[in-house]
FIDOKE-521258 format. One record per atom (N, C-alpha, C): z, x, y. Coordinates in steps of 0.02 Angstrom, whole numbers, padded with zeros to 5 digits, always signed. Example, Ala and Ser with C-alpha at 12.3 -4.5 7.8 and 13.67 -1.06 7.14 Angstrom:
residues 2
+00390+00660-00284+00390+00615-00225+00390+00660-00165+00354+00642-00112+00357+00684-00053+00394+00645+00002
end
This chain:
residues 359
+00000+00043-00060+00000+00000+00000+00000+00044+00062-00042+00025+00111-00046+00064+00173+00010+00043+00219+00048+00093+00243+00103+00079+00289+00075+00074+00360+00088+00019+00396+00064+00013+00465+00090+00071+00507+00051+00091+00557+00069+00149+00597+00136+00140+00631+00149+00078+00658+00212+00067+00693+00270+00073+00645+00263+00046+00583+00317+00050+00534+00328+00123+00514+00274+00161+00506+00282+00231+00488+00319+00268+00543+00303+00253+00605+00337+00285+00660+00411+00267+00661+00427+00205+00645+00497+00184+00643+00534+00220+00587+00500+00230+00530+00533+00265+00475+00549+00337+00494+00507+00367+00535+00517+00436+00556+00567+00441+00613+00570+00391+00654+00612+00395+00714+00642+00327+00730+00708+00320+00720+00740+00257+00735+00739+00243+00810+00738+00296+00851+00736+00287+00923+00669+00255+00944+00614+00278+00913+00549+00249+00929+00546+00176+00909+00577+00161+00852+00577+00091+00828+00616+00047+00876+00673+00072+00898+00714+00033+00945+00676+00021+01009+00640+00072+01032+00603+00065+01094+00546+00014+01087+00514+00012+01030+00457-00033+01021+00478-00106+01020+00540-00120+00999+00563-00189+00994+00607-00209+01053+00616-00166+01102+00660-00181+01158+00630-00236+01201+00671-00282+01227+00646-00335+01271+00629-00306+01339+00591-00343+01379+00575-00319+01447+00639-00306+01486+00636-00258+01532+00695-00239+01571+00718-00297+01615+00784-00309+01616+00812-00361+01659+00818-00336+01731+00825-00271+01740+00833-00241+01806+00776-00192+01818+00743-00197+01875+00689-00152+01893+00700-00126+01964+00697-00060+01972+00705-00029+02037+00641+00009+02054+00617+00003+02115+00558+00040+02135+00555+00042+02211+00510+00083+02237+00499+00089+02309+00431+00059+02325+00426+00023+02381+00362-00005+02402+00349+00011+02475+00286+00024+02494+00271+00037+02564+00287-00023+02608+00309-00009+02669+00322-00061+02719+00289-00037+02783+00250-00081+02815+00211-00059+02873+00213-00111+02928+00215-00087+02989+00214-00131+03048+00144-00156+03059+00138-00220+03076+00073-00251+03090+00061-00255+03165+00003-00234+03187-00014-00234+03258-00038-00304+03279-00005-00332+03329-00024-00398+03354-00043-00391+03428-00095-00425+03448-00119-00422+03516-00087-00478+03558-00092-00472+03624-00068-00528+03666-00102-00594+03648-00165-00591+03627-00199-00652+03607-00166-00682+03545-00147-00640+03497-00112-00665+03437-00050-00704+03457-00014-00679+03507+00050-00709+03527+00041-00776+03561-00021-00793+03581-00032-00859+03610-00024-00914+03557-00022-00894+03494-00010-00943+03441+00063-00958+03429+00107-00930+03470+00179-00943+03464+00199-00994+03516+00222-01052+03493+00247-01104+03538+00322-01110+03529+00359-01115+03582+00432-01115+03575+00464-01158+03627+00526-01177+03613+00569-01209+03662+00620-01157+03684+00621-01140+03748+00663-01085+03771+00625-01020+03764+00663-00966+03756+00633-00899+03752+00628-00877+03679+00573-00843+03663+00563-00815+03596+00526-00749+03602+00555-00697+03574+00524-00631+03576+00512-00607+03505+00450-00589+03490+00435-00560+03425+00456-00487+03425+00505-00470+03383+00530-00401+03380+00484-00359+03337+00469-00384+03277+00422-00348+03235+00389-00396+03185+00332-00372+03158+00298-00405+03103+00283-00350+03052+00311-00355+02993+00305-00303+02941+00270-00332+02880+00238-00288+02842+00209-00308+02778+00239-00265+02723+00263-00297+02670+00286-00262+02611+00230-00263+02560+00212-00206+02533+00159-00204+02482+00185-00233+02417+00142-00269+02383+00157-00294+02316+00101-00269+02269+00099-00295+02208+00048-00275+02160-00022-00290+02187-00028-00339+02232-00092-00357+02258-00121-00302+02303-00078-00262+02334-00101-00206+02375-00097-00139+02338-00051-00135+02290-00039-00072+02256-00032-00085+02181-00081-00066+02140-00079-00082+02069-00024-00046+02031+00010+00001+02063+00064+00037+02029+00131+00001+02034+00134-00053+02072+00196-00090+02080+00203-00143+02025+00265-00164+02011+00275-00214+01958+00239-00280+01973+00210-00310+01922+00175-00373+01929+00222-00428+01954+00286-00424+01936+00334-00477+01952+00352-00480+02026+00335-00428+02065+00355-00425+02135+00303-00462+02177+00323-00519+02204+00279-00561+02244+00305-00632+02242+00270-00677+02276+00291-00747+02275+00361-00759+02301+00380-00723+02355+00449-00728+02380+00462-00794+02415+00515-00827+02394+00536-00890+02423+00609-00886+02441+00627-00912+02500+00696-00912+02524+00717-00841+02544+00765-00837+02589+00787-00772+02616+00858-00778+02641+00899-00727+02627+00969-00728+02648+00988-00658+02670+01020-00652+02728+01045-00587+02752+01105-00567+02710+01101-00509+02679+01157-00484+02640+01206-00444+02683+01181-00394+02718+01223-00354+02762+01178-00318+02812+01203-00311+02873+01169-00272+02925+01215-00215+02944+01189-00154+02938+01229-00095+02954+01184-00041+02981+01201-00016+03041+01161+00037+03070+01090+00016+03083+01042+00055+03060+00971+00041+03072+00940-00002+03018+00980-00025+02970+00953-00060+02911+00986-00128+02902+00947-00175+02878+00973-00240+02859+00949-00254+02788+00995-00278+02746+00979-00293+02676+00973-00368+02666+00924-00387+02625+00910-00457+02612+00914-00472+02537+00931-00534+02522+00922-00562+02455+00868-00616+02461+00825-00618+02411+00772-00669+02409+00763-00689+02336+00716-00735+02326+00702-00759+02258+00627-00763+02251+00601-00750+02192+00529-00762+02180+00521-00828+02146+00461-00857+02151+00450-00921+02117+00427-00911+02045+00443-00852+02018+00433-00840+01946+00497-00813+01914+00555-00832+01943+00618-00820+01909+00648-00751+01917+00644-00721+01977+00675-00656+01989+00715-00657+02054+00775-00629+02050+00814-00614+02110+00788-00549+02139+00780-00546+02205+00752-00488+02239+00800-00463+02292+00810-00398+02295+00848-00367+02349+00806-00313+02380+00800-00314+02446+00762-00263+02482+00792-00253+02551+00771-00201+02585+00797-00187+02652+00739-00181+02701+00756-00187+02766+00707-00183+02820+00743-00156+02881+00705-00137+02932+00738-00113+02994+00781-00167+03026+00837-00146+03054+00881-00191+03090+00850-00206+03158+00834-00269+03173+00802-00285+03237+00844-00263+03298+00910-00259+03289+00953-00241+03345+00943-00168+03366+00916-00126+03321+00904-00056+03338+00830-00038+03333+00787-00089+03326+00715-00076+03320+00689-00041+03382+00651+00011+03373+00624+00050+03428+00666+00110+03447+00727+00114+03421+00770+00171+03437+00763+00228+03387+00730+00214+03331+00719+00266+03280+00650+00254+03249+00626+00303+03215+00561+00297+03182+00565+00243+03128+00518+00197+03126+00520+00143+03076+00509+00172+03006+00541+00143+02955+00532+00168+02887+00462+00155+02862+00441+00194+02815+00375+00185+02784+00379+00155+02715+00439+00146+02689+00448+00116+02623+00517+00084+02620+00527+00042+02570+00591+00011+02558+00604+00008+02483+00668+00014+02464+00687+00008+02395+00694-00066+02376+00666-00084+02319+00668-00153+02295+00705-00155+02228+00748-00204+02220+00785-00215+02158+00768-00284+02132+00736-00288+02074+00718-00352+02043+00765-00366+01984+00791-00427+01981+00832-00449+01925+00801-00510+01893+00783-00507+01829+00755-00564+01794+00810-00615+01780+00798-00677+01800+00847-00730+01788+00844-00752+01715+00901-00773+01690+00906-00799+01622+00940-00866+01624+00934-00904+01570+00965-00970+01569+01038-00964+01549+01077-01019+01553+01148-01015+01535+01162-00992+01464+01111-00997+01419+01120-00971+01351+01100-00898+01346+01088-00866+01403+01070-00796+01408+01002-00782+01376+00957-00831+01380+00889-00822+01355+00841-00817+01414+00786-00781+01407+00738-00775+01462+00709-00842+01482+00695-00851+01546+00661-00911+01569+00588-00906+01551+00560-00959+01523+00490-00957+01501+00455-01021+01521+00392-01015+01542+00352-01073+01558+00362-01095+01630+00311-01128+01658+00312-01148+01728+00371-01195+01744+00390-01237+01696+00444-01284+01709+00513-01251+01711+00518-01189+01687+00583-01155+01686+00589-01102+01740+00534-01069+01759+00540-01009+01801+00531-01023+01876+00516-01085+01896+00498-01097+01966+00559-01101+02011+00591-01043+02021+00649-01039+02066+00624-01039+02138+00658-01076+02182+00632-01085+02250+00681-01068+02305+00746-01073+02294+00793-01064+02349+00856-01029+02325+00889-00994+02371+00948-00955+02356+01000-00964+02411+01063-00968+02391+01118-00972+02438+01177-00933+02409+01211-00893+02449+01267-00853+02423+01328-00896+02407+01364-00875+02355+01430-00903+02339+01480-00846+02344+01543-00860+02330+01594-00808+02331+01586-00759+02274+01552-00779+02221+01545-00736+02162+01473-00720+02144+01426-00740+02185+01356-00728+02169+01311-00772+02210+01272-00815+02175+01223-00858+02209+01217-00925+02174+01197-00976+02213+01169-01037+02185+01093-01031+02193+01056-01053+02143+00983-01049+02144+00955-01117+02124+00906-01141+02162+00875-01206+02146+00807-01194+02115+00787-01242+02073+00723-01239+02037+00685-01304+02048+00618-01298+02049+00575-01356+02050+00548-01369+01980+00505-01420+01975+00475-01443+01912+00530-01469+01866+00569-01427+01835+00630-01448+01802+00685-01443+01855+00693-01496+01894+00736-01494+01953+00809-01483+01932+00837-01426+01954+00905-01410+01934+00933-01354+01976+00999-01344+01970+01033-01288+02002+01065-01245+01948+01063-01180+01958+01103-01136+01916+01147-01093+01961+01203-01072+01934+01248-01028+01969+01242-00958+01938+01230-00910+01979+01222-00841+01957+01287-00804+01976+01325-00785+01925+01390-00753+01935+01384-00678+01922+01405-00638+01971+01401-00565+01963+01460-00540+01922+01445-00501+01871+01497-00472+01828+01490-00396+01829+01533-00362+01792+01531-00289+01789+01467-00264+01756+01436-00306+01715+01376-00284+01679+01312-00317+01705+01315-00353+01760+01256-00386+01787+01272-00458+01806+01221-00500+01804+01230-00571+01822+01230-00615+01760+01273-00665+01762+01277-00715+01709+01261-00783+01738+01215-00820+01705+01196-00886+01729+01240-00940+01697+01254-00991+01737+01289-01050+01711+01263-01111+01747+01269-01170+01716+01242-01230+01749+01274-01243+01816+01235-01264+01864+01260-01281+01930+01275-01355+01935+01293-01378+01995+01307-01449+02005+01247-01492+01987+01260-01554+01968+01207-01601+01949+01191-01647+02007+01127-01655+02021+01104-01698+02075+01058-01752+02046+01051-01806+02081+01006-01860+02062+00963-01879+02122+00911-01920+02110+00868-01940+02165+00802-01905+02166+00779-01880+02108+00715-01844+02105+00656-01889+02085+00669-01953+02073+00615-01998+02052+00561-02000+02105+00499-01989+02083+00442-01993+02128+00425-01928+02164+00469-01878+02160+00454-01814+02192+00401-01776+02151+00358-01741+02186+00308-01700+02152+00343-01645+02112+00315-01625+02055+00346-01570+02017+00355-01508+02059+00307-01495+02104+00311-01436+02147+00336-01453+02217+00375-01507+02222+00401-01528+02287+00473-01549+02283+00511-01518+02237+00581-01536+02228+00627-01497+02272+00680-01467+02242+00730-01431+02281+00703-01366+02308+00673-01370+02366+00639-01313+02397+00686-01271+02439+00741-01300+02464+00785-01266+02512+00858-01275+02493+00899-01225+02508+00969-01225+02488+01008-01181+02537+01066-01206+02561+01107-01167+02609+01180-01184+02599+01222-01136+02618+01294-01146+02616+01318-01171+02684+01363-01219+02683+01390-01248+02744+01455-01213+02764+01474-01217+02827+01536-01183+02849+01599-01206+02812+01599-01268+02787+01658-01294+02751+01658-01275+02677+01609-01234+02656+01606-01212+02586+01563-01256+02542+01541-01314+02567+01495-01355+02529+01424-01327+02533+01377-01361+02501+01308-01338+02500+01261-01395+02520+01206-01375+02551+01154-01421+02573+01090-01402+02537+01060-01449+02502+00995-01438+02469+00946-01491+02494+00883-01471+02499+00832-01518+02524+00769-01513+02482+00736-01570+02472+00670-01571+02442+00619-01551+02494+00559-01532+02470+00506-01514+02516+00475-01576+02548+00463-01626+02508+00433-01689+02531+00474-01747+02503+00457-01807+02527+00486-01867+02499+00447-01890+02438+00467-01945+02407+00435-01968+02345+00368-02002+02358+00324-01999+02307+00262-02037+02308+00277-02108+02284+00267-02157+02328+00280-02227+02311+00218-02268+02327+00195-02305+02278+00136-02346+02285+00146-02398+02341+00100-02398+02390+00105-02445+02444+00153-02425+02499+00184-02366+02494+00233-02344+02544+00220-02271+02561+00165-02256+02597+00148-02186+02613+00200-02152+02657+00238-02191+02695+00288-02161+02739+00346-02130+02701+00355-02150+02638+00410-02123+02598+00403-02048+02588+00341-02024+02584+00329-01953+02572+00350-01910+02632+00355-01941+02691+00374-01905+02751+00450-01898+02758+00487-01926+02712+00560-01923+02715+00587-01882+02657+00601-01818+02671+00624-01772+02619+00699-01782+02607+00719-01803+02547+00790-01814+02534+00829-01748+02534+00892-01752+02554+00936-01694+02550+01004-01715+02522+01038-01665+02494+01101-01675+02460+01154-01630+02490+01216-01653+02493+01274-01613+02513+01324-01618+02456+01347-01561+02431+01389-01562+02371+01434-01501+02369+01486-01506+02325+01531-01451+02313+01504-01408+02256+01519-01344+02259+01495-01298+02208+01521-01316+02139+01583-01338+02135+01614-01353+02071+01618-01428+02057+01577-01467+02091+01578-01539+02082+01555-01557+02011+01593-01597+01976+01576-01618+01908+01538-01684+01908+01539-01720+01964+01503-01784+01967+01431-01772+01988+01389-01821+01974+01319-01818+01994+01313-01841+02066+01281-01801+02108+01277-01814+02180+01210-01844+02198+01212-01900+02234+01151-01933+02258+01134-01906+02327+01072-01915+02351+01053-01891+02418+01098-01920+02473+01113-01877+02523+01153-01899+02580+01110-01932+02633+01049-01907+02641+01003-01932+02692+00935-01902+02682+00894-01902+02734+00827-01872+02729+00807-01841+02795+00769-01786+02790+00737-01755+02848+00668-01787+02855+00650-01804+02917+00585-01834+02928+00534-01780+02943+00481-01779+02902+00425-01734+02913+00370-01769+02952+00324-01730+02980+00267-01758+03015+00203-01727+02987+00152-01768+02980+00088-01743+02956+00095-01713+02887+00068-01652+02879+00070-01618+02815+00131-01574+02807+00175-01572+02855+00231-01526+02853+00281-01544+02797+00305-01492+02764+00357-01499+02714+00409-01445+02724+00469-01456+02700+00525-01409+02710+00521-01353+02658+00527-01290+02682+00524-01233+02636+00588-01192+02634+00631-01196+02684+00695-01161+02682+00742-01190+02734+00806-01180+02723+00858-01204+02769+00912-01152+02774+00937-01141+02835+00997-01099+02845+01043-01135+02894+01108-01122+02885+01159-01153+02928+01198-01099+02963+01200-01102+03029+01238-01055+03070+01282-01094+03117+01348-01089+03106+01395-01126+03149+01383-01201+03144+01368-01232+03201+01357-01304+03203+01284-01322+03204+01241-01275+03181+01169-01286+03183+01139-01280+03113+01093-01324+03098+01054-01322+03036+00982-01303+03056+00960-01245+03033+00893-01219+03048+00847-01237+02989+00791-01269+03005+00746-01295+02954+00676-01265+02963+00652-01230+02911+00585-01202+02912+00538-01250+02877+00481-01264+02910+00431-01310+02883+00363-01276+02881+00322-01298+02833+00255-01271+02825+00206-01328+02813+00146-01320+02843+00093-01369+02833+00030-01333+02813+00002-01351+02756-00060-01319+02731-00118-01367+02736-00171-01345+02769-00231-01385+02776-00282-01360+02724-00296-01399+02671-00342-01375+02619-00413-01366+02643-00431-01397+02699-00499-01391+02725-00508-01325+02763-00460-01308+02806-00465-01246+02845-00431-01187+02811-00392-01201+02757-00355-01149+02721-00304-01114+02766-00276-01151+02813-00229-01122+02862-00159-01151+02849-00109-01107+02849-00039-01127+02846-00010-01126+02916+00016-01181+02939+00054-01184+03002+00128-01183+02985+00169-01155+03029+00241-01153+03017+00278-01173+03080+00337-01202+03070+00380-01218+03126+00453-01215+03105+00496-01203+03154+00568-01201+03142+00600-01253+03187+00638-01298+03157+00677-01348+03193+00751-01331+03190+00788-01354+03240+00861-01348+03238+00890-01418+03240+00935-01432+03193+00970-01497+03190+01044-01486+03201+01078-01535+03227+01150-01530+03234+01182-01541+03166+01230-01499+03149+01264-01505+03084+01299-01573+03079+01328-01596+03133+01363-01660+03132+01317-01716+03110+01256-01717+03136+01209-01771+03119+01186-01765+03047+01177-01704+03022+01157-01695+02952+01212-01718+02905+01274-01700+02921+01330-01722+02880+01336-01798+02879+01316-01830+02934+01321-01903+02939+01262-01938+02905+01212-01899+02882+01155-01929+02848+01099-01951+02894+01104-01933+02959+01053-01953+03007+01035-01893+03051+00994-01848+03025+00980-01785+03061+00951-01796+03131+00979-01760+03179+00953-01758+03248+00929-01687+03260+00864-01679+03270+00834-01613+03270+00786-01605+03328+00768-01542+03342+00720-01527+03394+00681-01465+03374+00619-01461+03396+00576-01403+03381+00601-01342+03420+00606-01285+03385+00624-01222+03417+00567-01173+03419+00527-01168+03365+00475-01118+03360+00418-01145+03318+00356-01133+03339+00298-01155+03301+00245-01100+03301+00214-01088+03244+00163-01035+03236+00097-01067+03217+00045-01049+03253-00022-01074+03239-00073-01020+03258-00138-01029+03240-00187-00979+03258-00188-00968+03334-00200-00905+03357-00220-00846+03317-00162-00800+03296-00103-00827+03287-00047-00786+03265-00056-00766+03191-00017-00717+03168-00019-00694+03099+00010-00749+03054-00033-00786+03021-00011-00843+02981-00015-00827+02907+00033-00855+02871+00032-00851+02799+00079-00906+02774+00097-00902+02711+00137-00955+02680+00211-00939+02688+00239-00952+02747+00308-00934+02761+00356-00982+02727+00395-00956+02679+00442-00997+02641+00514-00973+02645+00526-00915+02678+00594-00889+02682+00618-00889+02754+00681-00908+02764+00711-00912+02831+00781-00882+02828+00796-00837+02874+00864-00810+02882+00880-00808+02956+00943-00819+02972+00966-00822+03041+01030-00783+03048+01035-00743+03102+01097-00706+03115+01108-00703+03190+01171-00693+03209+01189-00686+03280+01159-00623+03309+01140-00625+03372+01116-00567+03408+01164-00553+03466+01211-00506+03457+01259-00493+03511+01227-00465+03574+01167-00437+03569+01134-00409+03628+01114-00463+03677+01090-00520+03651+01066-00573+03695+01110-00634+03696+01156-00639+03648+01197-00699+03642+01160-00755+03606+01099-00741+03584+01061-00792+03548+01060-00778+03473+01002-00788+03442+00995-00779+03370+00935-00734+03355+00940-00700+03299+00882-00666+03270+00861-00707+03209+00798-00725+03207+00771-00768+03154+00718-00729+03116+00725-00729+03050+00677-00695+03006+00637-00747+02968+00572-00735+02962+00528-00776+02921+00495-00731+02870+00494-00753+02807+00465-00715+02752+00411-00756+02717+00354-00725+02704+00299-00762+02674+00294-00752+02598+00271-00804+02565+00258-00804+02493+00184-00793+02483+00165-00737+02451+00094-00721+02443+00061-00757+02385+00099-00799+02350+00072-00837+02293+00038-00792+02242+00059-00728+02240+00030-00679+02193-00046-00675+02202-00068-00682+02264-00140-00683+02279-00158-00623+02322-00214-00591+02307-00238-00535+02346-00262-00557+02415-00273-00622+02425-00295-00648+02489-00238-00660+02538-00176-00651+02515-00118-00662+02557-00075-00600+02559-00021-00603+02598+00023-00546+02605+00096-00566+02605+00140-00517+02595+00212-00527+02600+00234-00500+02668+00240-00546+02716+00255-00527+02785+00327-00545+02802+00360-00502+02840+00427-00515+02866+00423-00513+02942+00438-00569+02974+00439-00574+03047+00511-00577+03072+00523-00546+03129+00589-00550+03161+00579-00572+03233+00611-00628+03251+00609-00655+03319+00678-00653+03350+00681-00641+03415+00744-00649+03452+00737-00714+03492+00781-00762+03478+00779-00827+03511+00841-00836+03554+00834-00874+03608+00891-00886+03651+00937-00937+03619+00988-00958+03656+01038-01004+03629+01004-01068+03603+01035-01100+03555+01006-01159+03522+00997-01217+03571+00952-01263+03553+00937-01318+03598+00946-01386+03566+00969-01389+03504+00978-01455+03471+01031-01495+03507+01013-01555+03528+01060-01600+03562+01051-01670+03534+01095-01714+03554+01091-01784+03530+01038-01822+03569+00976-01802+03561+00921-01834+03597+00888-01889+03557+00904-01892+03492+00872-01941+03450+00806-01918+03422+00783-01858+03441+00722-01831+03415+00732-01806+03344+00686-01820+03300+00692-01800+03230+00635-01755+03212+00646-01712+03159+00593-01665+03141+00532-01700+03112
end
């Protein structure tokens, strides 16, 4: 009988055999180029804002689409959270829509221009697993869309199979466990479920769908994206608290909460022109908690600005101006026709008031 080559190799070397049967790495570390994008005054005419808005920088992170030596899993970034800002560097946590936790760094906007910008950044990818410690497989399992920090790790939301998981950091890595249970997904598109997730100042969490449900004879229902407010350890099933009102083709892609403000990132894709428009609204936290969001437009991006599929939003205080620094991160959809862009804006004090205006 002829011994297969792999079996013969295993007989000669147990180490080679172990290596051949090893599962894919759960942790991947690598460096990727990061480059500043040149924008002209004409490009900036595509920025519409309420109050003052200054573009600090526009950066591109290379993925496999630009560099074939990078891991295939790096791309499709959705959601964004500031981990820590120290010195000239700021660290972020993000999520890919194929089931990976991502950590990377970028220049700190507060010191931008005072030192030479970096030419690369270190990236740390962590493959998510299910609560049984098995790899996520198939489109219905891996479509992670939003991330929010907890005291012990992260909450992560998924579409298609609409659910939350809690990622707990341990001495040996992350352990997944089931998150709180929500209801109210009837009629939502498989790819339009829990798109956004944020932690509230009181320790609760806010999750939002991208769009409202498809209902026969009721087209307006799709413009009302349901949202949920819940406790991390809640054992009961939570129904939607209220809905954010969308306009036109806009849908919610990320949410962040800073103090008494709820920042909402929205995206609108026109299949005819192939253009993604983006806007950021600010809502009062009080109105969101009451189930009747009161919001106002803060920032809108349209041609000829640098447009892409912006799905990540992070907000931090800016002690230099007394306002906020807002980051937008794009999802390249693992496409060579798109890019992974990180924008940093300096915005003045918030403008959300009880005007009755809704997003």
